[in-house]
N, CA, C and O of each residue as an XYZ file, in Angstrom:
872
protein
N      38.978     19.192    -39.383
C      37.778     19.826    -39.664
C      38.079     19.972    -41.089
O      39.202     20.050    -41.586
N      36.698     20.005    -41.824
C      36.593     19.910    -43.176
C      36.436     21.081    -43.672
O      35.418     21.737    -43.452
N      37.610     21.587    -44.553
C      37.530     23.243    -45.010
C      36.623     23.204    -46.324
O      36.386     22.165    -46.940
N      36.196     24.337    -46.638
C      35.185     24.640    -47.509
C      35.991     24.882    -49.035
O      37.124     25.314    -49.249
N      34.972     24.442    -49.944
C      36.056     24.426    -51.603
C      36.733     25.789    -51.816
O      37.725     25.824    -52.543
N      36.151     27.221    -51.083
C      36.583     28.467    -51.955
C      37.834     28.883    -51.120
O      38.412     29.951    -51.319
N      38.375     27.613    -49.791
C      39.742     28.090    -49.345
C      40.629     27.604    -50.006
O      41.615     28.322    -50.170
N      40.636     26.245    -50.625
C      41.293     25.374    -51.547
C      41.506     26.395    -53.009
O      42.520     26.418    -53.706
N      40.218     27.217    -53.228
C      40.525     27.817    -54.625
C      41.484     29.439    -54.287
O      41.944     30.270    -55.069
N      41.486     29.377    -53.130
C      42.174     30.699    -52.789
C      43.709     30.727    -52.635
O      44.500     31.623    -52.929
N      43.951     29.326    -52.015
C      45.367     28.726    -52.289
C      45.489     28.330    -53.541
O      46.704     28.251    -53.722
N      44.885     28.006    -54.609
C      45.337     27.565    -55.579
C      45.989     28.875    -56.441
O      47.071     29.031    -57.006
N      44.656     29.841    -56.242
C      45.047     31.247    -57.166
C      46.370     31.600    -56.592
O      47.069     32.225    -57.390
N      46.986     31.347    -55.274
C      48.331     32.047    -54.851
C      49.102     31.236    -55.734
O      49.738     31.901    -56.551
N      49.254     29.865    -55.825
C      50.072     29.308    -56.456
C      50.051     29.469    -58.144
O      51.033     29.236    -58.849
N      48.810     29.887    -58.615
C      48.801     30.157    -60.233
C      49.208     31.586    -60.309
O      50.007     31.761    -61.229
N      48.989     32.407    -59.800
C      49.367     33.968    -59.609
C      51.090     33.783    -59.714
O      51.741     34.437    -60.529
N      51.620     32.955    -58.920
C      53.114     32.525    -58.382
C      53.832     32.186    -60.015
O      54.823     32.759    -60.469
N      53.193     31.331    -60.563
C      53.680     30.392    -61.507
C      53.763     31.604    -62.697
O      54.819     31.983    -63.204
N      52.617     32.049    -62.979
C      52.238     33.128    -63.938
C      53.325     34.143    -64.184
O      53.904     34.411    -65.237
N      53.494     34.729    -62.777
C      54.433     36.127    -62.742
C      55.633     35.630    -62.896
O      56.516     36.360    -63.345
N      55.914     34.240    -62.541
C      57.580     33.838    -62.522
C      57.700     33.774    -63.963
O      58.677     34.378    -64.404
N      56.965     33.203    -64.801
C      56.951     33.348    -65.872
C      57.069     34.503    -66.904
O      57.440     34.454    -68.077
N      56.613     35.658    -66.080
C      56.702     36.750    -66.797
C      57.790     37.837    -66.464
O      57.873     38.945    -66.993
N      58.563     37.344    -65.545
C      59.151     38.152    -65.053
C      60.403     38.368    -66.080
O      60.765     37.580    -66.953
N      60.891     39.457    -65.799
C      61.918     40.068    -66.991
C      61.492     40.338    -68.410
O      62.231     40.832    -69.261
N      60.444     40.032    -68.567
C      60.147     40.213    -70.095
C      59.927     41.799    -70.336
O      59.931     42.285    -71.467
N      59.702     42.681    -68.959
C      59.414     44.129    -69.398
C      60.568     44.749    -68.517
O      60.688     44.535    -67.310
N      61.388     45.532    -69.262
C      62.398     46.289    -68.723
C      62.172     47.900    -68.490
O      61.787     48.695    -69.347
N      62.510     48.191    -67.107
C      62.207     49.779    -66.878
C      63.176     50.733    -67.754
O      64.386     50.677    -67.975
N      62.194     51.606    -68.151
C      63.136     52.678    -68.882
C      64.160     53.671    -67.728
O      63.843     53.972    -66.577
N      65.203     53.971    -68.318
C      66.194     54.909    -67.408
C      65.521     56.320    -66.644
O      64.624     56.966    -67.185
N      65.898     56.551    -65.780
C      65.553     57.574    -64.901
C      66.456     58.647    -65.720
O      65.925     59.658    -66.179
N      67.659     58.423    -65.864
C      68.669     59.638    -66.085
C      68.837     59.890    -67.584
O      68.741     59.021    -68.450
N      69.017     60.785    -67.722
C      69.150     61.174    -69.299
C      70.278     60.439    -69.944
O      71.202     60.079    -69.216
N      70.309     60.226    -70.967
C      70.965     59.513    -71.762
C      72.612     60.179    -72.128
O      72.792     61.191    -72.806
N      73.557     59.457    -71.586
C      74.742     60.190    -71.765
C      75.366     60.210    -73.151
O      75.055     59.309    -73.931
N      76.179     61.113    -73.510
C      76.712     61.157    -74.649
C      77.582     60.006    -75.194
O      77.714     59.157    -74.313
N      78.229     59.671    -76.346
C      78.889     58.661    -76.732
C      80.133     58.855    -75.981
O      80.567     57.921    -75.307
N      80.794     60.064    -76.036
C      81.910     60.177    -75.160
C      82.039     59.738    -73.671
O      82.987     59.077    -73.247
N      81.059     60.143    -72.974
C      80.724     60.256    -71.782
C      80.650     58.600    -71.657
O      81.384     58.164    -70.771
N      79.858     57.563    -72.423
C      79.476     56.527    -72.388
C      81.092     55.487    -72.528
O      81.411     54.410    -72.023
N      81.752     56.364    -73.381
C      83.299     55.496    -73.789
C      84.249     55.446    -72.330
O      84.960     54.573    -71.831
N      83.893     56.771    -71.947
C      84.668     57.095    -70.598
C      84.221     56.336    -69.343
O      84.949     55.818    -68.496
N      83.184     56.363    -69.376
C      82.449     55.434    -67.902
C      83.000     54.025    -68.447
O      83.837     53.425    -67.773
N      82.570     53.530    -69.576
C      82.738     51.873    -70.103
C      84.314     51.679    -69.485
O      84.573     50.737    -68.736
N      85.194     52.544    -69.834
C      86.653     52.017    -69.785
C      86.762     52.172    -67.963
O      87.358     51.241    -67.421
N      86.400     52.913    -67.348
C      86.462     53.145    -65.660
C      85.553     51.999    -64.778
O      85.674     51.836    -63.564
N      84.777     51.372    -65.506
C      83.826     50.476    -64.754
C      84.105     49.089    -65.032
O      84.151     48.702    -66.200
N      84.292     48.316    -64.075
C      84.536     46.782    -64.153
C      83.249     46.101    -64.157
O      82.377     46.665    -63.496
N      82.861     44.809    -64.864
C      81.695     44.269    -64.778
C      81.509     43.712    -63.370
O      82.324     42.994    -62.790
N      80.467     44.083    -62.946
C      79.821     43.700    -61.237
C      79.874     41.904    -61.519
O      79.636     41.268    -62.545
N      80.287     41.448    -60.144
C      80.182     40.146    -60.152
C      78.619     39.516    -59.595
O      78.067     39.799    -58.531
N      78.182     38.693    -60.546
C      76.865     38.006    -60.114
C      76.754     36.969    -59.242
O      77.132     35.824    -59.489
N      76.194     37.371    -58.123
C      76.571     36.283    -57.219
C      75.729     34.964    -57.290
O      74.499     34.937    -57.345
N      76.577     33.847    -57.282
C      75.811     32.655    -57.502
C      74.801     32.218    -56.310
O      75.104     32.386    -55.129
N      73.482     31.601    -56.756
C      72.786     30.977    -56.112
C      73.413     30.096    -54.903
O      74.537     29.637    -55.109
N      72.768     29.810    -53.617
C      73.191     28.855    -52.698
C      72.481     27.543    -52.909
O      71.322     27.389    -53.293
N      73.225     26.774    -52.646
C      72.216     25.201    -53.025
C      71.374     25.044    -52.307
O      71.347     25.580    -51.199
N      70.507     24.301    -52.737
C      69.038     24.120    -52.152
C      69.079     23.162    -51.194
O      69.976     22.319    -51.208
N      68.200     23.171    -50.333
C      68.166     21.844    -49.215
C      67.357     20.833    -49.628
O      66.280     20.966    -50.209
N      67.875     19.855    -49.330
C      67.371     18.486    -49.737
C      67.313     17.796    -48.890
O      68.371     17.481    -48.345
N      65.976     17.220    -48.373
C      66.130     15.862    -47.422
C      65.325     15.078    -48.026
O      64.215     15.281    -48.518
N      66.232     13.790    -47.922
C      65.864     12.562    -48.500
C      65.377     11.510    -47.563
O      66.160     11.036    -46.741
N      63.827     11.013    -47.644
C      63.448     10.244    -46.643
C      62.737      8.822    -47.553
O      62.150      8.848    -48.635
N      62.996      7.831    -46.808
C      62.570      6.526    -47.515
C      61.155      6.102    -46.599
O      61.203      5.860    -45.393
N      60.002      6.069    -47.358
C      58.634      6.004    -46.657
C      57.646      5.671    -47.533
O      57.924      5.168    -48.622
N      56.219      5.950    -47.101
C      55.291      5.018    -47.912
C      54.312      6.330    -48.331
O      53.627      7.013    -47.570
N      54.447      6.434    -49.559
C      53.634      7.703    -50.243
C      52.270      7.821    -49.890
O      51.549      6.824    -49.841
N      51.812      9.087    -49.613
C      50.528      8.979    -49.212
C      49.378      8.801    -50.600
O      49.566      9.169    -51.759
N      48.356      8.223    -50.110
C      47.617      7.775    -51.334
C      46.753      8.903    -51.524
O      46.512      9.712    -50.628
N      46.166      8.976    -52.979
C      45.320     10.328    -53.392
C      44.496      9.578    -54.655
O      44.899      8.563    -55.222
N      43.367     10.234    -54.941
C      42.737     10.095    -56.227
C      43.264     11.413    -56.703
O      43.319     12.461    -56.060
N      43.653     11.182    -57.972
C      44.253     12.709    -58.828
C      43.279     12.773    -59.833
O      42.975     11.790    -60.509
N      42.601     14.264    -60.011
C      42.019     14.679    -61.365
C      43.077     15.213    -61.898
O      43.988     15.721    -61.244
N      43.027     15.127    -63.231
C      44.052     15.866    -63.999
C      43.834     15.797    -65.307
O      42.905     15.111    -65.735
N      44.742     16.569    -66.217
C      44.443     16.812    -67.549
C      46.097     16.910    -67.954
O      47.029     17.176    -67.195
N      46.142     16.574    -69.543
C      47.437     16.283    -69.975
C      47.648     17.573    -70.956
O      46.752     18.085    -71.627
N      48.960     17.981    -70.905
C      48.966     19.024    -72.074
C      50.736     18.802    -72.323
O      51.460     17.970    -71.775
N      51.075     19.758    -73.246
C      52.655     20.267    -73.755
C      52.820     21.778    -73.686
O      51.923     22.612    -73.561
N      54.235     21.992    -73.798
C      54.243     23.253    -74.026
C      55.645     23.301    -74.801
O      56.296     22.263    -74.687
N      56.224     24.313    -75.564
C      57.313     24.568    -76.130
C      58.571     24.877    -75.440
O      59.692     24.445    -75.708
N      58.148     25.855    -74.326
C      59.000     26.423    -73.578
C      58.628     26.334    -72.160
O      57.452     26.111    -71.874
N      59.567     26.495    -71.193
C      59.363     26.462    -69.600
C      58.285     27.556    -69.157
O      57.406     27.274    -68.343
N      58.422     29.029    -69.836
C      57.557     29.776    -69.525
C      56.163     29.672    -69.962
O      55.368     30.437    -69.416
N      55.744     28.889    -70.820
C      54.530     28.281    -71.299
C      54.065     27.477    -70.569
O      52.868     27.577    -70.304
N      54.919     26.308    -69.942
C      54.339     25.614    -68.710
C      54.026     26.440    -67.500
O      52.993     26.219    -66.868
N      54.651     27.140    -67.236
C      54.258     28.079    -66.056
C      52.775     28.798    -66.615
O      51.780     28.786    -65.890
N      52.766     29.246    -67.606
C      51.147     29.797    -67.763
C      50.182     28.944    -68.130
O      48.990     29.249    -68.093
N      50.620     27.819    -68.510
C      49.527     26.912    -68.616
C      49.385     26.224    -67.054
O      48.219     25.981    -66.744
N      50.206     25.951    -66.244
C      49.796     25.661    -64.823
C      49.207     26.513    -64.208
O      48.401     26.068    -63.391
N      49.303     27.751    -64.286
C      48.552     28.367    -63.559
C      46.873     28.467    -64.000
O      45.963     28.630    -63.187
N      46.728     28.342    -65.317
C      45.447     28.053    -65.817
C      44.518     26.782    -65.285
O      43.321     26.710    -65.008
N      45.631     25.780    -65.264
C      45.090     24.156    -65.169
C      45.102     24.308    -63.683
O      43.996     23.925    -63.302
N      45.749     24.645    -62.768
C      45.564     24.759    -61.103
C      44.467     25.824    -60.536
O      43.719     25.583    -59.588
N      44.501     27.156    -61.341
C      43.548     28.275    -61.119
C      42.160     28.338    -61.506
O      41.277     29.021    -60.988
N      42.066     27.467    -62.569
C      40.612     27.716    -63.131
C      40.077     26.469    -63.457
O      39.090     26.000    -62.889
N      41.021     25.625    -64.824
C      40.197     24.388    -65.164
C      39.879     23.695    -64.305
O      38.665     23.508    -64.235
N      40.690     23.044    -63.339
C      40.210     21.695    -62.483
C      39.283     22.186    -61.428
O      38.247     21.612    -61.089
N      39.959     23.814    -60.711
C      38.884     23.908    -59.673
C      37.481     24.312    -59.993
O      36.586     24.265    -59.150
N      37.289     24.742    -61.323
C      35.616     24.686    -61.958
C      35.018     23.378    -61.879
O      33.929     23.200    -61.334
N      35.755     22.380    -62.450
C      35.233     21.440    -62.730
C      35.067     20.653    -61.148
O      34.156     19.841    -60.982
N      35.873     20.929    -60.221
C      35.679     20.179    -58.942
C      34.315     21.136    -58.228
O      33.377     20.471    -57.788
N      34.255     22.208    -58.157
C      33.066     23.164    -57.768
C      31.752     22.381    -58.492
O      30.782     21.837    -57.964
N      32.040     22.510    -59.612
C      30.897     21.941    -60.410
C      30.032     20.770    -60.026
O      28.819     20.613    -59.883
N      31.257     19.893    -59.894
C      30.736     18.307    -59.251
C      30.360     18.340    -57.830
O      29.664     17.471    -57.304
N      30.832     19.350    -57.234
C      30.724     19.106    -56.008
C      31.677     18.364    -55.352
O      31.201     17.617    -54.496
N      33.090     18.325    -55.503
C      33.892     17.313    -54.859
C      35.009     18.410    -53.883
O      34.959     19.631    -53.734
N      35.671     17.713    -53.509
C      36.552     18.400    -52.264
C      37.920     18.147    -52.450
O      38.422     17.027    -52.355
N      38.568     19.251    -52.734
C      40.180     19.150    -52.897
C      40.714     18.686    -51.705
O      40.301     19.183    -50.657
N      41.697     17.680    -51.682
C      42.114     16.940    -50.276
C      43.739     17.044    -50.556
O      44.432     16.068    -50.267
N      44.268     18.075    -51.047
C      45.808     17.956    -51.032
C      46.225     19.011    -52.330
O      45.466     19.550    -53.136
N      47.546     19.086    -52.235
C      48.196     19.986    -52.998
C      48.482     19.724    -54.256
O      48.496     18.507    -54.441
N      48.790     20.528    -55.497
C      48.532     20.520    -56.973
C      50.186     19.150    -57.186
O      51.279     19.149    -56.620
N      49.757     18.466    -57.941
C      50.797     17.355    -58.074
C      51.053     17.458    -59.957
O      50.215     17.869    -60.760
N      52.306     17.001    -60.242
C      52.670     17.236    -61.687
C      53.405     16.296    -62.239
O      54.305     15.928    -61.484
N      53.374     15.634    -63.496
C      54.241     14.472    -63.779
C      54.765     15.515    -65.329
O      53.985     16.212    -65.978
N      56.160     15.352    -65.596
C      56.733     15.599    -66.656
C      57.189     14.631    -67.653
O      57.915     13.689    -67.336
N      56.812     14.821    -68.767
C      56.726     13.157    -69.557
C      58.678     13.689    -70.406
O      59.486     12.854    -70.815
N      58.844     14.890    -70.416
C      60.234     15.019    -71.412
C      60.685     16.021    -70.632
O      59.949     16.851    -70.099
N      62.064     15.980    -70.523
C      63.088     16.859    -70.251
C      63.518     17.839    -71.222
O      64.340     18.704    -70.916
N      62.944     17.741    -72.525
C      63.557     18.704    -73.513
C      62.371     18.988    -74.376
O      61.502     18.160    -74.650
N      62.417     20.482    -74.864
C      61.119     20.605    -75.876
C      60.912     19.898    -77.073
O      61.840     19.625    -77.834
N      59.472     19.517    -77.324
C      58.411     19.935    -76.366
C      58.245     19.337    -75.180
O      58.606     18.174    -75.002
N      57.748     19.980    -74.354
C      57.561     19.220    -72.995
C      56.238     18.655    -72.703
O      55.256     19.396    -72.657
N      56.142     17.325    -72.494
C      54.684     16.919    -72.214
C      54.669     16.772    -70.688
O      55.612     16.332    -70.031
N      53.523     17.178    -70.208
C      53.408     17.004    -68.913
C      51.863     16.822    -68.181
O      50.931     17.250    -68.863
N      51.540     16.265    -66.944
C      50.218     16.123    -66.674
C      50.116     16.940    -65.189
O      50.876     16.881    -64.222
N      49.048     17.614    -65.366
C      48.865     18.104    -63.953
C      47.233     18.088    -63.151
O      46.124     18.222    -63.668
N      47.604     17.877    -61.763
C      46.216     17.450    -61.359
C      46.310     17.969    -59.887
O      47.273     18.461    -59.298
N      44.986     17.709    -59.444
C      44.585     17.962    -57.737
C      43.972     16.707    -57.273
O      43.224     16.018    -57.967
N      44.359     16.418    -55.945
C      43.468     15.432    -55.116
C      42.167     15.436    -54.901
O      41.878     16.271    -54.044
N      41.235     14.843    -55.326
C      40.062     15.036    -54.861
C      39.527     13.953    -54.015
O      40.262     12.997    -53.767
N      38.087     14.005    -53.450
C      37.730     13.198    -52.106
C      37.223     12.125    -52.660
O      37.257     11.068    -52.031
N      36.574     12.195    -54.126
C      36.269     10.805    -54.901
C      36.054     10.872    -56.145
O      36.055     12.003    -56.630
N      35.833      9.840    -56.943
C      36.036      9.851    -58.143
C      34.169     10.293    -58.859
O      33.133      9.650    -58.689
N      34.382     11.574    -59.629
C      33.199     11.753    -60.419
C      32.382     11.046    -60.985
O      32.947     10.047    -61.430
N      31.301     11.061    -61.200
C      30.171     10.012    -61.862
C      30.659      9.969    -63.192
O      30.543      8.905    -63.801
N      31.318     11.191    -63.887
C      31.320     11.375    -65.420
C      32.312     12.394    -65.714
O      32.166     13.574    -65.394
N      33.302     11.939    -66.315
C      34.719     12.830    -66.719
C      34.406     13.296    -68.492
O      34.142     12.583    -69.461
N      34.569     14.744    -68.369
C      34.391     14.986    -69.851
C      35.684     14.910    -70.482
O      36.711     14.497    -69.942
N      35.547     15.415    -71.881
C      36.921     14.631    -72.614
C      38.050     15.958    -72.024
O      37.896     17.156    -71.788
N      39.175     15.030    -71.951
C      40.478     15.801    -71.585
C      40.579     15.777    -70.195
O      41.339     16.590    -69.669
N      39.938     14.976    -69.490
C      39.947     14.927    -67.951
C      40.350     13.168    -67.665
O      39.917     12.122    -68.149
N      41.083     13.396    -66.937
C      41.295     11.729    -66.259
C      41.403     11.632    -64.713
O      41.420     12.650    -64.022
N      41.474     10.385    -64.189
C      41.800      9.935    -63.094
C      42.629      9.070    -62.841
O      42.780      8.120    -63.609
N      43.357      9.207    -61.701
C      44.413      8.173    -61.370
C      44.619      8.094    -59.908
O      44.342      9.034    -59.164
N      45.043      7.116    -59.552
C      45.437      6.844    -57.929
C      46.818      6.884    -57.802
O      47.588      6.160    -58.434
N      47.160      7.785    -56.930
C      49.098      7.465    -56.644
C      49.250      7.134    -55.170
O      48.246      7.174    -54.458
N      50.322      6.838    -54.707
C      50.545      6.703    -53.508
C      50.259      5.176    -52.876
O      49.620      4.326    -53.496
N      50.711      5.009    -51.832
C      50.113      3.579    -50.890
C      51.096      2.776    -50.884
O      50.962      1.804    -50.140
N      52.338      2.878    -51.647
C      53.501      2.195    -51.578
C      54.566      2.882    -51.434
O      54.586      4.109    -51.342
N      55.761      1.974    -51.395
C      56.891      2.594    -51.060
C      57.240      3.798    -51.867
O      56.621      3.967    -52.917
N      58.239      4.736    -51.476
C      58.806      5.933    -52.171
C      59.986      6.293    -51.412
O      60.109      6.039    -50.213
N      61.090      7.049    -52.314
C      61.920      7.697    -51.685
C      61.489      8.937    -51.968
O      60.975      8.962    -53.087
N      61.482     10.079    -51.369
C      60.987     11.414    -51.276
C      62.038     12.073    -50.953
O      62.769     11.675    -50.046
N      62.331     13.392    -51.767
C      63.205     14.394    -51.745
C      62.173     15.904    -51.379
O      61.314     16.464    -52.060
N      62.672     16.176    -50.142
C      62.043     17.201    -49.644
C      62.554     18.613    -50.125
O      63.315     19.158    -49.326
N      62.335     19.164    -51.045
C      63.167     20.293    -51.814
C      62.848     21.813    -51.362
O      61.745     22.347    -51.481
N      63.902     22.361    -50.872
C      63.772     23.765    -50.558
C      64.438     24.867    -51.427
O      65.661     24.861    -51.287
N      64.048     25.659    -52.148
C      65.136     26.554    -53.164
C      64.573     26.816    -54.449
O      63.638     26.059    -54.712
N      64.829     27.585    -55.258
C      64.798     28.092    -56.382
C      63.894     26.638    -57.403
O      64.402     25.517    -57.420
N      62.959     26.850    -57.934
C      62.463     25.898    -58.718
C      63.469     25.368    -59.889
O      63.259     24.411    -60.634
N      64.351     26.024    -59.876
C      65.045     25.954    -61.353
C      66.269     25.245    -60.974
O      67.103     24.950    -61.830
N      66.450     24.897    -59.479
C      67.129     24.208    -59.123
C      66.889     22.610    -58.372
O      67.528     21.998    -57.516
N      65.726     22.319    -59.108
C      65.223     21.024    -58.868
C      65.950     19.858    -59.356
O      65.961     18.780    -58.761
N      66.533     20.086    -60.410
C      67.357     19.120    -61.205
C      68.506     18.217    -59.980
O      68.656     16.996    -60.020
N      69.097     18.986    -59.125
C      69.834     18.508    -58.284
C      69.052     17.620    -57.562
O      69.499     16.474    -57.606
N      67.780     17.788    -56.747
C      67.157     16.914    -56.311
C      66.936     15.566    -57.110
O      67.006     14.498    -56.501
N      66.695     15.597    -58.334
C      66.390     14.280    -59.269
C      67.906     13.752    -59.163
O      67.910     12.649    -58.616
N      68.971     14.116    -59.453
C      70.111     13.535    -58.993
C      70.359     13.047    -57.753
O      70.792     11.907    -57.579
N      70.132     13.781    -56.909
C      70.230     13.244    -55.512
C      69.448     11.979    -55.135
O      69.726     11.223    -54.204
N      68.319     11.850    -56.092
C      67.012     10.790    -55.736
C      68.029      9.660    -56.707
O      68.564      8.757    -56.065
N      68.156      9.690    -57.468
C      69.030      8.671    -58.653
C      70.031      8.393    -58.183
O      70.402      7.330    -58.682
N      70.945      8.872    -57.240
C      72.333      8.359    -56.701
C      71.745      7.532    -55.377
O      72.339      6.554    -54.924
N      70.618      8.001    -54.866
C      70.101      7.129    -53.498
C      69.785      5.634    -54.003
O      70.082      4.562    -53.474
N      69.004      5.935    -55.339
C      68.467      4.535    -55.728
C      69.471      3.776    -55.907
O      69.584      2.735    -55.261
N      70.546      4.238    -56.988
C      71.764      3.356    -57.052
C      72.337      2.754    -55.821
O      72.512      1.549    -55.646
N      72.701      4.015    -54.717
C      73.373      3.351    -53.663
C      72.719      2.022    -52.766
O      73.297      1.071    -52.239
N      71.530      2.318    -52.819
C      70.699      1.532    -52.015
C      69.781      0.102    -52.784
O      69.035     -0.717    -52.248
N      70.194      0.236    -54.152
C      69.824     -0.649    -55.013
C      67.987     -0.869    -55.140
O      67.394     -1.947    -55.105
N      67.511      0.204    -55.258
C      66.183      0.389    -55.508
C      65.634      0.327    -56.942
O      66.583      0.339    -57.727
N      64.667      0.277    -57.456
C      64.229      0.473    -58.910
C      62.879      0.840    -58.865
O      62.053      0.203    -58.211
N      62.587      1.919    -59.581
C      61.510      2.683    -59.577
C      60.347      1.669    -60.201
O      60.674      0.765    -60.969
N      58.882      1.903    -59.788
C      58.129      1.183    -60.331
C      57.099      2.142    -60.817
O      55.979      1.689    -61.053
N      57.349      3.494    -61.008
C      56.521      4.285    -61.461
C      57.091      5.611    -61.831
O      58.102      5.976    -61.230
N      56.519      6.451    -62.834
C      57.471      7.890    -63.310
C      57.203      8.784    -61.724
O      56.266      8.769    -60.926
N      58.448      9.482    -61.755
C      58.315     10.226    -60.394
C      57.267     11.390    -60.805
O      56.921     11.735    -61.935
N      56.912     11.836    -59.677
C      55.974     13.187    -59.728
C      56.319     14.049    -58.501
O      56.908     13.695    -57.480
N      55.723     15.507    -58.889
C      56.265     16.466    -57.747
C      54.797     16.942    -57.188
O      53.784     17.048    -57.879
N      54.909     17.209    -55.761
C      53.921     17.503    -55.142
C      54.097     19.066    -54.837
O      55.142     19.092    -54.188
N      53.648     20.342    -54.954
C      54.024     21.915    -54.594
C      53.101     21.666    -53.345
O      51.881     21.516    -53.281
N      54.212     21.672    -52.237
C      53.499     21.813    -50.727
C      53.556     23.322    -50.306
O      52.627     23.846    -49.691
N      54.742     24.021    -50.685
C      54.539     25.543    -49.932
C      54.083     26.329    -51.043
O      54.052     26.070    -52.246
N      53.637     27.628    -50.207
C      52.977     28.511    -50.889
C      54.238     29.517    -51.671
O      55.272     29.833    -51.081
N      53.992     29.832    -52.758
C      54.868     31.070    -53.270
C      54.837     32.569    -52.878
O      55.748     33.368    -53.096
N      53.480     32.876    -52.175
C      53.245     34.179    -51.662
C      52.607     34.042    -50.632
O      51.806     33.116    -50.501
N      52.833     34.930    -49.706
C      52.153     35.065    -48.354
C      50.670     35.672    -48.523
O      50.243     35.967    -49.639
N      49.850     35.855    -47.257
C      48.856     36.418    -47.340
C      48.397     37.786    -48.097
O      47.369     38.017    -48.733
N      49.619     38.683    -47.780
C      49.723     39.977    -48.428
C      50.206     39.976    -49.394
O      50.692     41.064    -49.702
N      50.341     39.020    -50.248
C      50.745     38.951    -51.767
C      52.214     39.042    -52.292
O      52.560     39.214    -53.461
N      53.033     38.887    -51.153
C      54.446     39.208    -50.944
C      55.054     38.013    -51.287
O      54.557     37.013    -50.768
N      56.226     37.815    -52.202
C      56.596     36.467    -52.745
C      57.477     36.205    -51.320
O      58.159     36.947    -50.614
N      57.101     34.716    -51.255
C      58.201     34.181    -50.103
C      59.495     33.546    -50.526
O      59.818     33.182    -51.657
N      60.235     33.477    -49.308
C      61.635     33.245    -49.848
C      61.928     32.064    -50.464
O      61.773     31.127    -49.681
N      62.368     31.655    -51.790
C      62.176     30.369    -52.241
C      62.632     28.979    -51.563
O      62.147     27.849    -51.620
N      63.924     29.590    -50.801
C      64.769     28.577    -49.777
C      63.664     28.329    -48.625
O      64.118     27.687    -47.677
N      62.306     28.704    -48.509
C      61.409     28.388    -47.667
C      60.222     27.743    -48.149
O      59.322     27.559    -47.330
N      60.056     27.353    -49.376
C      59.075     27.027    -50.240
C      59.616     25.488    -50.258
O      60.736     25.101    -50.594
N      58.388     24.640    -49.755
C      58.457     23.048    -49.957
C      58.182     22.351    -51.604
O      57.124     22.775    -52.071
N      58.675     21.711    -52.224
C      58.347     21.165    -53.222
C      59.024     19.610    -53.117
O      60.216     19.309    -53.058
N      57.744     18.676    -53.113
C      58.274     17.137    -52.906
C      58.531     16.416    -54.107
O      57.616     16.373    -54.929
N      59.536     15.879    -54.346
C      59.971     15.064    -55.477
C      59.661     13.537    -55.231
O      60.257     13.098    -54.247
N      58.863     12.621    -55.897
C      58.330     11.251    -55.338
C      58.846     10.550    -56.408
O      58.489     10.762    -57.567
N      59.827      9.567    -56.024
C      60.011      8.235    -56.861
C      59.700      7.063    -55.832
O      60.126      6.679    -54.742
N      58.528      6.621    -56.953
C      58.042      5.169    -56.141
C      58.858      4.025    -56.414
O      59.710      4.055    -57.301
N      58.614      2.865    -55.596
C      59.374      1.719    -55.980
C      58.750      0.565    -54.855
O      58.217      0.860    -53.785
N      58.918     -0.520    -55.273
C      58.611     -1.663    -54.441
C      59.576     -2.585    -53.902
O      59.206     -3.528    -53.202
């Protein structure tokens, strides 16, 4: 059944909100409710208290499959950022507003989940971010591009866990390629399959959120 445009816009708004609020988390600190203790009391307290152990994140779930990547026509833009927080903010704008506005205006249909390519592993970070669409628009304004992906062999890591642990998926894919003597034919890309928030706006457990990392090969 063909879904209307606005359904996809709501889905993307959820993703955009998640990316934005994740980037903002920790920037504001809550003021203490209790009165500030004297220096003498602070010294006594510090000498009695031991630093709390910070629990380590549990490993992500990574399922690797050798398959044929789904074929998509991608409408995308290119951008860069100095920090990972800025990447999150820019992706929120691209997926939540910039691309959907053009798609609605040109009566196109979004046919899949957001896609991204990262060209650099250190600052400045160059990246491309896009959405799958049903057909090529008659004309593209400056700064918008079209590419076709998929339709060929690929090794896919279905990743479940906090996004900052995705390097482990890249390591697993590189190991798979080495042991199976595969050679990449195109840059890897990520597809953001899972939702970051539920319908009530509550953040979903990151270990239940799926991100696919695709390594094409021939």
